[in-house]
C-alpha positions in Angstrom: 9.0 42.1 -1.1 7.3 38.8 -1.4 9.8 36.0 0.4 11.5 33.5 -1.6 10.3 30.0 -0.4 12.3 27.6 0.9 13.5 24.1 -0.7 11.9 21.1 1.2 14.6 18.8 2.2 14.8 15.6 3.9 16.9 13.0 5.3 17.3 9.7 4.2 19.6 5.7 3.8 20.7 5.5 0.0 19.4 1.6 -0.9 20.5 1.8 -4.6 23.3 3.9 -6.6 23.3 1.1 -9.8 22.5 4.2 -11.9 24.3 6.5 -13.4 24.8 10.5 -11.3 21.1 8.8 -9.8 20.5 7.3 -6.5 17.3 5.6 -4.5 17.0 7.0 -1.3 14.4 5.4 0.9 12.9 8.3 3.7 11.1 7.0 6.4 8.5 8.5 8.9 6.2 8.4 11.8 2.8 9.0 11.4 -0.5 8.7 14.0 -3.1 7.0 13.3 -6.2 8.7 13.3 -8.3 6.4 15.0 -5.8 4.0 16.7 -3.8 6.5 18.1 -0.5 4.4 17.5 2.1 6.0 15.5 3.0 3.7 12.5 6.3 3.6 10.4 6.1 5.1 6.8 8.5 4.5 4.2 8.7 6.5 0.8 11.8 6.1 -1.8 12.7 9.0 -4.0 15.1 8.9 -6.8 17.8 11.9 -6.4 20.2 13.3 -8.4 24.1 12.5 -7.3 26.4 14.5 -9.8 29.8 13.8 -8.2 28.7 9.8 -7.5 30.1 10.3 -4.0 27.1 8.1 -2.6 27.1 4.4 -1.9 24.5 2.0 -0.4 23.8 2.6 3.4 24.6 6.0 3.9 23.0 8.3 5.2 22.3 11.9 3.1 20.5 15.2 2.9 18.3 15.4 0.4 17.1 18.9 -1.1 14.3 19.8 -3.4 15.1 20.7 -7.0 13.3 21.4 -10.3 12.0 18.3 -12.4 15.2 16.5 -13.7 13.5 13.4 -14.8 10.1 11.9 -15.4 10.9 10.7 -11.6 13.8 12.5 -10.5 12.6 15.8 -8.0 15.4 16.0 -5.5 19.6 16.4 -5.5 22.3 15.6 -3.1 22.9 18.0 -0.4 25.5 16.5 1.9 26.2 12.9 2.8 25.5 13.4 7.0 27.0 9.6 7.7 29.2 7.2 5.5 28.3 3.6 5.6 30.6 1.4 7.5 
């Protein structure tokens, strides 16, 4: 039997919640530069499905990969790690 592939997860900060059932999450990571060997901060924004509209701007959320829900939406909100103040 083959093992089931686990879905990728990532944690990021909600930057926009103006759409219905969709949020924009910014995920940052550190990457080592191949020549200079210094760590660089890289950011990327993902659109995620928020069915119950529980997320607001500034929340720290965990995303899980899902089937394509629209042209640009391939992630779903798994849980809210920390609510914004």
